[in-house]
N, C-alpha and C positions, 0 to 999 in steps of 0.2 A: 667958714661954713660952706661957702660956694665951692671952695676947692674940694671939700670932702664930698659934696654932692656929685661934683664932676668926676671925682675919682671913682665913686661908686657907680655912677650912671654909665660911664664909658664901657666898663666890662659887661654891664647888663645889656647895653645895646649890642655889643659884639656877640654876646650869648644869644640875644634875640635874633640877630641876623643869621647866626649858625642854625638856629632852629627853623627860621623861616625859609631858607633856601630849599631844603628837601620838601618842606610843606608846600611851597609855591610850585616846585617841580611836579609834585603829585596833583596839585590842584589844576596845573596846566594839562596834565594827562586827561583829566575829566573835561576841562574847558575846551581843549582842541581835539577832542575825540573825533568829531565828525570830519574836521579838516584832515586829520592824520589818516583816518580811515579812507578817505577819497585819495589821498596821496599814496597810501599802500596799494589800493586797487589799481591806480594808474601805473605805478612802478611794476606791479605784478603783471599787468597787461603787457607792458614793455618787455619784461623778462620773457613772457610767453611768446611774444612775437620773435624775439631773438632766438629762442629755443626752436621755434617753427622754421626759421630761416636756416638754422644749422641742420635741422632734420632734413630739410629739402636738399641741402648740399650733400648730406650723407646718402640720401636716396639716389642721387644722380650718379654717384661713383661707387655704389655698394658692391659692384662686381670686382672692383680692384682695391677699395679702401674700406676701413672699418673704424669706428670711433675709438679714441684712446680711452684708457681707464679713467683718466681725469675727466674727460667729457662725460663718460657714463655716470660717474659719481656726481658731477654737476647736474645732469638731467634728473638723477634720483633725488637730489636735494630740492630741485624745483618742484618735483611731484609732491614731496612731503610738505613744502611750503604751501602749495595750492590746497592740499587737504586741510591743513591747519586753518587757512583763511575760510574755507567752507565751514569748518567747525565753529569758528568765531562769529560768523555772519549772523546766526540767530541771536547771539548775545547782544550784538550791536543793534540789531533791529528792535529787540525787546527794550533796550535802553531808550531808543528814540520814542517808543510808545509811552514810556513813563513820563516823558516831558510834557505830554498833552494833558495838563491839568492835574497831574499827580506829583507827589513829592518824589524826586529822584533818589535812587539808591546810590548815594555819592561814593561809597567805598567800592561797590562793584564797578562803578564807572571809572574810578581811578585805577583799579586793577586792570580792567580791559584796556584803558588808554595806555598804560605802561607796556602791556603786551604788544599793542599795535606799534608803538615806537620801536620796540626791539625787533619786531618783524620787518619794519621799514629798513632798519640797519642791516638785517640779514639779506633782504632782497637787493639792497645796494651792493653788498659784497658779492652776491651771485652775478649781478650785472657787470661788475668789475672783472670777475673771473671769465666772463663770456668772451673777452678779447682773445684768450688762448694764444698768448704770444708765441708759444712753441707749436701751435697748430693743434687741431682737435681730431685729425685723421692720421691713421697709420696704415701701412700695407696690410691687406687682408691675408689671413692664413690660407694656404692652398686648400681647395675643396677636398673633401675626403674621397670623392669619386669624380673622374672626368669621363663623361659619356662617350661611347664609341658609336660610329655609324654602323648600321646592320644591313645586310643585303635584303632586297625586297622579298625574294622568294625563299622564305624560311620553311623548314620542314619540321614535322612532328618529331622526327628522330633527333634533330638538334636540340629541341626543347627537352626531350627525355634525357639526353646525355647531360644537359646542363643541370637538370634536377638531381641526377645521380651525384654530380660533383658537389652541388649545394648540400646534399645530405651528408657527404663526407666532410665538408667544411664545418657543418654543425657539430660533428663528433670531435671530441678532444684528442682522440688517439690517432688522428691523421693530419699532422701538421703539413706534410708535403704530399701533393697529389700529382700524378703524371697522366697526361692525355696523349696517347700515341696512335699513329695510323699513317697510312700512305699519304703522299702529297696530293692535295686537291680533294681530300675526303670531307673537309668541313670542320677541321679542328679550330681554326681561327674564329669561325662563325660562332661556335659553341662558347669560346672565351668571350667574345663580344656580348653575347647574351648574358653570360655570368656577370660581366662587368656592369651591365646596365640593370641588373636585378635590384629592385628597391630594397629588399632585405639586406643586401650586402652593405648598403649605406648605413644601416643601423648597427651592423656588427663590427665595423672597423673604423679606426680613426683615419687611416689612409688606405686607399686601393690604388696600387701603383702598377701601371702597365708598361712593359718593356718588350719591344720587338728585338730579339737577339740577332737572328739571321746567321748565315754561314760565315760572314766576315766580321764577327764580333771581336771586341777586345774590352778589357776592363775599363779603359778610359771612356769608350763610347757609351757603355752601360752607365757609368757614373755620371756622365754628362746628361743623359736622358733622365735619370732619377733626380739629379740636381735640379733640372728645369721643373720637374714635376713638384718638387718640394720647396721651390723658390730658394735654392741654395746656389750661391755663386761658386762655380768650379773653375773659373778662368785662371789659367797659368798656375794651377795647383797640382802638386804631385798626386799620384793615385793614393798614397798613404794618407796624405792630408785630407783629401776628399773623403776617404773612408772614415776618418775620424769625425768629420763634419756630419756625415750621414748617421753614424752611430749616435752622436749627440742629439741630432734631430729626432731620431726614432726611439730614443731611450724612454721607456715607460709607455710607448705607444703600441697600439694593436694594429698591425698592418696586414694587408693581403697583397702579396706580390704575384702578378700574373706575367709569366715569362712565355712569350710566343715565339715559335720557330727556333727551338734550341737544337743545335747540331752536335754539341759536345759539352762536357761538364763545365759548369760555371761555378766557381768558388764564391759563394755569396758572402762569406766572411771577409774575403779580400775586397769585395765591392764595398762593403760597409753596412751589411744588414745584420742586425742581431739575430741569433739563431732562433728559428721558428720552433716552438715547442708548446706542449699543452699548458705549461705554467704561464707563459706570457700571452697565449691565445693567438699568436701570429701564424699566418698560413702562407704556403707557396703552392701555386698551381702552374704547371708548365705544359707546353705542347711540343711534341717532337715526332719525327718520323720513325725513330728507332727505339725499341724497348730498352736497348743497351744504355741509352742516354738516361732513361728513368732510373736504371739500376745505379749508374754512376752518380746521379744526383740524390740517391738514397731516398727515393719517394716511398711513402708509407702505403700508398694505394695507387694502382694503375687502372686506367679505363681505356680500353681500345675502342676507337671510333671506326665502325665498319661502314659498309656500303648501305645505301638507302634500300628500304623494302621496295618490292616491285611496284606496289601501288603508288607510293610517294615518288618513285623514279618516273613513273608514267606521267604523273601530274606535273612534275618539274619539266619534263621533256615537252609536254604539250604547251606549257606556257612559253617555252623557248622557241618552238617552231611555229607558233601562232595558230594552233588548233587544226592545222591541215592534216595532222596525223590521224584525226578522227574520220577522215574520208573513207568510205567503204573500200575503195580500191587501193588505198595506201596503208590502212591500219595494220594489215598483216605484216607488212615490211617494217612499219614503225615499231610494233611490239617486239619483233626480233632484234631490231637495232637497240632498243632500250635494254634488252637482256644482255646484249653484248657489251654494253657500257658498264656492266658490273656494279651498278649503284653508285658510281663515283660522280658526285655533283659536278666536278670540273669536266669530266667526259661528257656528261649530259649537256652541259652548257656549250662545249666546243662543237659536239656533233649537232646539237640542236641549232646552233648558229649557222653551220654549214648548210642545213636543210630548211632554214626558216622560209616559210611561205612558198616552198617548192611544191607545186601541185601537179607535177608531171609524174605519173606512175613509174615510167622508165627510169627517171632519176633516182627514185627510191630503190627500185629493183637493182640497179647497178651499184648503188652505194652499199647495199646489203651484201651483194656478191663480193665486192672488194673487201668488205669487213670480215668476211669468212675466210679470206685467203690467209695463209700463215705469215706471221710477222718475220722479218729478217733477223731481228735482234730483240732481246729483252733488256729491260733496265731494272737495276736494283730498286726495290720499293714500289715498283709499278707492276701489278700482276698482268698476266698475258692478255686477258680480255680487254682490260682498260688500255693497255699499250696499243693493241690493234685498233681500238676505236679512235684513239688520238692519231695514230699513224694514217688511218684512212682519211681523217679530216685533213691532214696535211697533204696527202697524195691527191685528195679530191679537188684541190685548188687547180683551176684550169691553167695549164701552161706556165707553171711556176718558173721553170728555167729552160732557156733555149741554149743548149750546149753547141759549141763550135759555131756560133752565130756571130758574124761580124757586124755589130751595130755601131752606128755613129754615136757620139756621146749624147746627143739630143734624144735619139731613139732609146738609148739605154736609160736615161733619166725618166722618160715617159714610161718605159717598161717597169722600171723600179717603183714608180708611184702606183702603177696598177697592181703590182705584186703586193706592196705594202697594204693597199686597200683591201685586197683579197684576204691577206693574213689577219687584218683587223676585223673584217667582217666575219671571219671564221673563229674569232676569239683566240687565235694563236698568238696574236699580239694585242696589246691594249695601249690606247693613247694615254700619255702622262698628263696629269693636271698641273700645268705650270702657268703662272701668271704672265711671264715674260715671253713664252713661246709655246705653241701647241704642236710644233713639228717634231715631237719626240714620242717614241713608243717604248714599251717595256714588254718583256716576255716572262710568263710564269715559269718558275723553276722546273716544274714538272714537264712543261713543253720543251724547255731547254734540254732536259735529260733525254726526252724523246728524240729530239733532232740529233743530238750527239750520238745516241744509240743507232739511229737510222743510217748514219754515215759509215758504219763499220760492217763489213761482210759478216755473215753469221759465223759465230765461233771464233772470230778473230778479235784482237785488241782494237780499241778505238784508234782510228787513223787521224782523228781531230783531237788535238791536245789543247785543252782550255783551262787556264788558271786565272781567268779574268776576275779582278776585284777581290780575290781571296787573300786572306792574311795568315791562315793557319796551315794551309797545305804547303809542303816543301816543294822546291823546284824539282822538275823531273831529271832523272839521270840521263847521261848521254845516249844510252841505248834506246831510251824512249823516243828520242828525236829521229831515229833512223827510219821508222815506219810512218811517221807523221807526214801528212800532206798539208795540213793547215794547223798553225799554232797561234794561240792568242794568250798573251799575258797582260791584256789591257787593264790599266788602272791598278796594277799590282804594286803596292807601295813597299813590298818586301823584296822586290827584285832590284838588286843593286849590282850584281855581278853576273856575267855570262861566261859560258865555257869558251875556251880559247879558240877551238876550231871544231864545233860539232859536225858530225857526219849526217847530212840531211839530203840524201840523193832524191827523195820524193817530194820535198817541201815545195809547195806552191805559194803559200801565204804565211807571212810572219807579221803579227800585230803586237807592237810594244807600246802603243799609244798610252799616254798617261802614267808611265812608269817614271815618276819624277826623280826617284833616287838612283836611276840608272845614269851614271855620269860618263862612263867610258865603255866603248865597244872595242874588244880586243882586235889587234891589227889583222889577225888571220881568221876572224870570226866568219867571214863570208866565203872562205875558200872552198867549202864543200856544199854549197847551196846553188848549184848551177841551174836548177830548174825554177828558182824563185821568180814569181811573177809580181807579187804585191808585197811591198815593204812599208810599214807605217811606223815611223819613229817620232810622231808628233807628241808634243808635251812631255818629252823626256829631258833629262838634265845634261845631255851630251853637248860638248863644245866643238867637236870635230867628227869626221867620219874616217874610218880606217881605209887604207889603200886597197884592201881586199874587196872593197865594194865594186871594183872594176871587173871582178870575176862574175858578176851577176849579168851575164851577157844577154839573157832573155827577160830581164826585169822590165815590166811594163808600167808599174806605178810606184812612185817614190814620194812619200808624204813626210814633210818636215815642218809641219805647222806648229806654231807656238813653242818652238825650241828656243827659249829665251837666252840660253848660254852659247848657242851656236855662233862661232866667230869666223869660220872658214869652210868653204866647199872645195874639196880636192879636185884637181884637174882630171883625176882618173874618172870622174863622173862623165866626162865627155866620151868615154868608151861605151857607155850604155846606149848603144844605137837603137835598141828595141823599145826604149822608154817612150811611153805615150802620155803619161800623166806625171807632172812634176810640180810640186807645191812647196813653197817656202814662205812662211809668214812669221813676223815678230822676232826674227833672228837679229844678232848683233853683227851682221856682215857689213864690212866697210863698203864693199860694192860687189856686185855680181859680174862675172866675166862673160864675155861674148861667146865663149865656146859653147854656151848653152844652146845656141842656134845651130851648132853642129849636130844636135840630136834631131835628126831629120824626120823621125817618126812621131815627134811630139804632136799630140792632139789637144792637150790642155796644159797651159803654163800659167801658174798663179804665183805672183811675187808681190806681197803686200806688207805694209806696216813695218818696214825695217827699222831696227832700233840701234843705230850706230853707237859704238862705245865712245866715251868722252875723249879717249886718247887716240881715236881713229884719225888717220891722215892718209890721204891719197895724193901722191906727188904729181900725177898727171892724169889727163882725161883719156879715156879709151876712144879709139877712132872707129866710128861705125862705117864699115865699107858697104857700099850699095850692093844689094843682092844677098846680104848675109841673113837678114831676118826672113826673107822669102824662101830660104832653104827649107824652112819648116812649112812646106806648102800644104801639109795635111792638117794644119792648125784649125781647130774648131772653137776652142775657148781660150782667149788671150786676156788674162787679168793681171796687168802690170800698170796700175794707175800712175805711179811716179817713175816712169820708165827712165827718164834722163838722169834723175838723181840716183836711182838704184844701180844703174849700170855705169854711172860716172861718165856720161856722154854730154858733149856740148849741145847747147840749145840750137846751135847752127845745123844740127842734124835732124831737126824736126821735119823738114820736108821729106827726107829719106824715110823716116818712120811712117809718116802718113801715106807715102807712096807704097811702101812694102806691106803695110797692113791692108791696104785696099786690094792687094793682089791675092789675098786668101779667099778662095772661092767657096770654101765650106764653112766659113766663119758663122757661128751661131751665137757666140757670146763675146763681148768686148768691153773691157774696163780700162780706160786710158784717159790721161789728162793731156788734151791738146793745149799747147801754149798760146795758140792764136786761132781766131775764127777761120783764117784762110786755109789752115791745114785741115780743119774739120770740113770745109767746103770741098777741098780736094778729095778727101776720103769719100764723102757722100757722092760726088760725081763719078768716081772711078771704082767704087766697091760694088761688085756684083751681088754680094751678100746683102748689102743695104738696098740696092735697087729691087732685088727679087724678094725682099722681106724675109730672107733666111735668118737675119740677125734678130733673133727673138728675145735676146737679153743684152742690154747695153747700159753702160754707165759712162757718160761723157762729161768731163769737167773741162770747161773752157776758161782758162785764167792765165794771165802772164806770170803768176806765181804758183808754187806748189800748194795744192789744197787737198783736203780729204773730202771726198764726195759723200754727203750724208745720204740718208734714206736708203740704207743698204737692204732693207727688207723688200724694196721694190725692184722689179726686174728690169724696168726701163726708166732710167734716171738721167736727168740733164741738170748740170750745174753750170751757171753762166755768170761770170763776173766781168763787169765793165759795161761800157755801153754807149758808144756813139754809133747809131745805126747807119747803114749804108743807104745812100740816096735818100736821106731824110726819113727813112723808115724807122719804126720803133725798134725792130730787131733785124739783124742780118737774115737773109733767106735761109742760111744753113741752120741757124738757131730755130727758126720757125718750122723748118722741115723736121728736125728732131723733136721739137716740142709737140708737134701734132701726133707723134707716135709714143710720147712719154706718158708714164703714169705717176712720175714724181719729178718735181721741178724746184730747183733752188736758184733764186735770182738775187744777186748781190751787187751793190754799188752801181746800179743803173742810173744814169744822170738825166734821162729824158722822160721816162714813163711817168705819167700823172694818174692814169687809171689802169688798174691791172686788167680790166676786161678789154682794154684796147689790144691785148694780145690776140683777141679773136676767139669766138666760140669754137671755130673749126680747129684751132690750135690747142685748145684746152679741153677738148671733149673727153679725152681719155684720162685726164689728170685725176689722181686720187689723193695726191699729197702735194702741197705747195708751201714753200718756205721763202719768205721775202725779208731781206734785211738791208739796211743802209742805202735804201733808194730814196734820196732826199727829196725828189720832186713828186713822189707818189702822194696823192691826196685822198683817193678812195680805191676800194677794190672793184666795185661794180658801180657804174654810173647809170642809175635808173632812168635818167632823162634821155638815154640813147636807145639803141635797138639791140644792145648786147646783153640783155637781161637773162638770156638763157645760157650765159657762160658758167663754167664750173658746175655743170649739172651732175657730174659723177664725183666731184671733189668730196673726200672724206675728212681730210685734215688740213687746216689752214693755220699757218704760223706767221705772224707779222711782228718783226723785231726791229727796234731802233729805226723807226720811220718818223723823222722829226716833223714832217708836214702832213701826216695822215690825219684826216678829219672825220672820215666816215668809212664804214664797211660797205654799206649800200647807201648811195646818195640819191635822193629823190625829191623833186619839187612838185607840189600840187598833189592831187589825188593819185593813188596807185593805179597803174595800168590794168587792163583786164588780165585776169589770172591766166588765161590761155597763152599770153605772151611771155610769162615768167614761170611757167609750170616747173621748169627744171633747175631754176636758180637756187643753189645751195641745198637742195632737197635731200641730198645724201650726206651732208656734212655731219660728222660725229664728234669732231674735236675742233675747238677754236682757241687759239693761243695768241694773246696780245701782250706785248712786253715793250716797255720803254718807247711809247708813242705819246709824247707830251701834249700834242695839240688836240687829240681826240677827246670830245666832251661826252659823247654818248655812243655806246656800242651799236645801238640800233636806231636808225633814223625814225622809224615808226613801227607800229605793230604789224605792218604788212610783212616785214622781213622776218619777224618772229614766227609768223605762220609758215614761212618757207623752211624754217629750221626744225622741222618735225622729228628729225632723227638725231639732233644734237645730244650727245651723252656727256661731254666734258667741256667745261668753260673755265679757262685759266686766264686771269688778267693780273699783270704785275707791273709795278713802277710806271704807271700811266698817271702822271702827276696832275693832269688837267681833267681827268675823267670825273664827271658829276653823277652819272647814273646810267642805267641801261637804256632808257627811252628818252628821246628829246622832249616829249610832251606827254601830258596825261591822255590816256585813251581808254575807251570802253570797249573791250574786246570780249566777245561772248565765248569763243572757242577756247579749248584748253591749250595753253601755250607751253612749249618745250616739254612735251609729255614723256620723253625718254631721257631727260637730263638726269644723270647719276652723280656727277661730281662738280662742285663749284669751288674754285680757289681764287681768292682776292687778296692781293698783297701790296702794301705800300701805295694806297690810293688816297692821298690826303684830302681830296675834295669830293670824294664819293659820298653821296647823301642817301640814295635810295636805289632799290632794285627796279621794280616795275610799279607803275601807277595805273589803275584801271584795267589791269590784265588779270585774268583768272590764273592763279598759281596753285594748282593742285599738286604738281610735282610728286606724283605717286611713285616715280622711279628713283627719286633722289636718295642717295645713300651716304654721301660725304659732303660736309661743308667746312671749309677752312678759310678763316678771315683773320688777317693780321695787319696792323698799322693802317686801319681805315678809320681815322679818328672822328669823322663826322657821321659815320653810319650809326643810326640809332635804332633801326628795326629791321628784322628779317621777315620775308614774306611767308612766315610759317605760323600755323595755328593748330588747333586740335584736329582739324580735318585734313591738313596738308602734310606732305612728307611722311606718309605712313610707313615707308620702308627705310627711314633714316637709321643709320648705324653709328654715325660719329659726327659730332660737331666740335670743332676746335676754334676758339675765339681768343684773341689777345687784345681786344679793345677795351679801354677804360669806360666804366659806366654803361657797359653794354647790357648788363642783366636787366636794368630797369626798362630799357627800350624794348626788350623782348615781349613784355607784357603778358607773361605766363603766370597765372595764379597757381597756388599750390595744388589745388584739386585738378586743374587741367594738366599740370605738370605730372602729377602722379598717374593720372589716367592715360595720358597721351605718350609720355616719354619714359615710362617704366622700362620698356625693352631696350632703350638706347644705351650705348656706351658713350658718354659725353665727356670729352677732355677739355676742361676749362682751366684757365689760369686764374686762381681765386684772388690773388693779390690785385689783379686788374679789375675783375668783375665786382669784387666786394672790398673796396678800399676801407681801411680802418678809420673810423670816425673819431 
């Protein structure tokens, strides 16, 4: 019986358990509802925090990156989850109210509990997805419009023309629109206005601007369009790039703005889908010639004419500074404006020449000159405008002194004055270059003007210019006959020259930058007997033809950056009239001493020789006393590595020093003296040095060949070595040169402990100072002495590999009165500190920071002992480092903090770069500081937490920034 009962009971129990499991599960839904609801809220809060963090990262890089589709879907799911929780919240709260003395609705509670459990599961899945193992950011698509800068002085006419174009863009029947008119009339300004019009943004997927110019080619246009559309065109054929562009623009509505078109451009070959009314794409181009519009098959043409008289008068008044409104000048000004023909460029040029000239006679004479007939006219420039530009050119005082024998120094000064006059008259413009501002450019209309002015009326141009062009063919031999000056500079299509062109009148031949010119025919110079200037710099030639000996009146020969040049023919020694001879970066084994048989030389420049690997010189040349001094008219001698370049023994160094000192007209000298004794001899015996005629020098004193740095400075001294004479810190010759130098490179000095021991009188003119491998140097300025006014004009200080350097400014006790140190470092703009392991703090106290009111750039690298900027906490009320723009910190393993107790407004700060500073936890930045910051780059782990920027502050403060952060370091995966 028992067995029967057991047999029946066991299945019954199993059946009971099967029923109880889901029942218990549902009961637990109700039983654990409050606990699960709290868990859901907690996890949802965590999910929201994670979402906010990711949103903050997206905000920081929104100009370059955009969220992936996976990220967008994830954020969408979070939003839906948050809405559902808000929907369920009243149900949960109602249930809690039922428990207070009332019978609960157990079935509703079970249903709600089940939903909460499922929602917890969904939230956990979303949290897991938040790791985004493949990243949650992708490159942003190119913006549909890139804004263009627009001139300040806009005219009503420009806006009216832009509106006409906009009307035609709105019409379906005008896919291609041409804007044409003479140079300088304002076509580009109209296009810039059109590009920036808000309506354009809404009409097209892409607005693409391409400046075509006269030297265009398919590859250049494709490269520019590729950059605009974020397409890589590197090392791709034109056909392949065209295919990529077609694919990118397929189904897109584009507006193509082609500026400065000189001839037909086949847009299909470039890679643009044909613009038509079906696809809504448009093309707008500017050109000087209506013929170009016809060839481009434009559907509508708009001619840009001159400004109305009233607008022209307003523009002119702005340019001249309102002096034209003077009762005695106005009558002349009004006539001058009329003569400008409404051309904005002419108004700008003429207005620049007369700006703030309040002398009535100046205006009267200018108008008189303007009314005189022009000698020549230029295509595309009407007669009145040409005359106005010509007068502006002629009006420049004393532009050229013909038949004037100037020394090279005088010529350089004169050249600077002329350039300034041309710039002030708007005939030349300064180029915007980060690396160098000593470049100018000329508007093409002005260029045409000058070329036209060089030809007598009714005759062909005697100046032949094919500079930088790619489409124009090379001139026929007949064209060379009348030319007095020829320029093919930077012409990459010039690879061959005529064998023997007849050029009886040619004075100047410029082939600079023709890289594809490899060979000059042997008889090429046979019929150029009047040639004065020959520039073959940056060509591909490896030798010179023997016919160069026929250039018996040649005065200037330039062979700079001829990287393949291997030999100079001895025939060059016959050019007895040569005054300027320059050779740089050639592969010459050595130069021959016959160069000093060119007895009329005034400038000799030989630098940076690049000897070939297989070069071999079997013997040294012998320098005969008196040979160098044959070139007694020498004014500029730039041969730093004289002994190596000429293959001369070091034993001849006494001869070199002696002969250089004999040049009485020397104004510029660049030479490496192998010993201090030879420098001393030169200083004692050189009349140019004693009388301070040597206004530019670069002396390198070293037993080994070195390249003297700081080439941008005109007075540079490089000194390696260093046991002083008579126990002095520096030999007297070094001190003498140092007292006149504005740049100083000091290396491997074994005695100097304080840089200021060089003496304030010796460092007064220094603007640049570079010190490296001076093992005994402990500080730059010793504030405990009386040399606190040293380096008063110093702009750049570079301290490299100084193993015992402990301070920049060392000072014990309270700082001295400000009157004693008023000039110390006050002009310093850049401080560079590298590989100085002993220095713990850049500044000994806040006093030095006060001196650095002009510091703009601070670079510190590989200083392994550096702990911070200041040695102790200070409370400084004034604004420190107000002009600091850039900070770079690299590999500073002990660096902990910037400044303590110092006001860090840093309103000029634009760039911060920090890498491998593992102990740095905080930047001195907050909502109120660094208001001009443009970029922050950080590679420190756990750095983000140390910044202490909350989301609101980040959005308010750093929205305009472009911040480059390495996310894997800032936000390590948990």
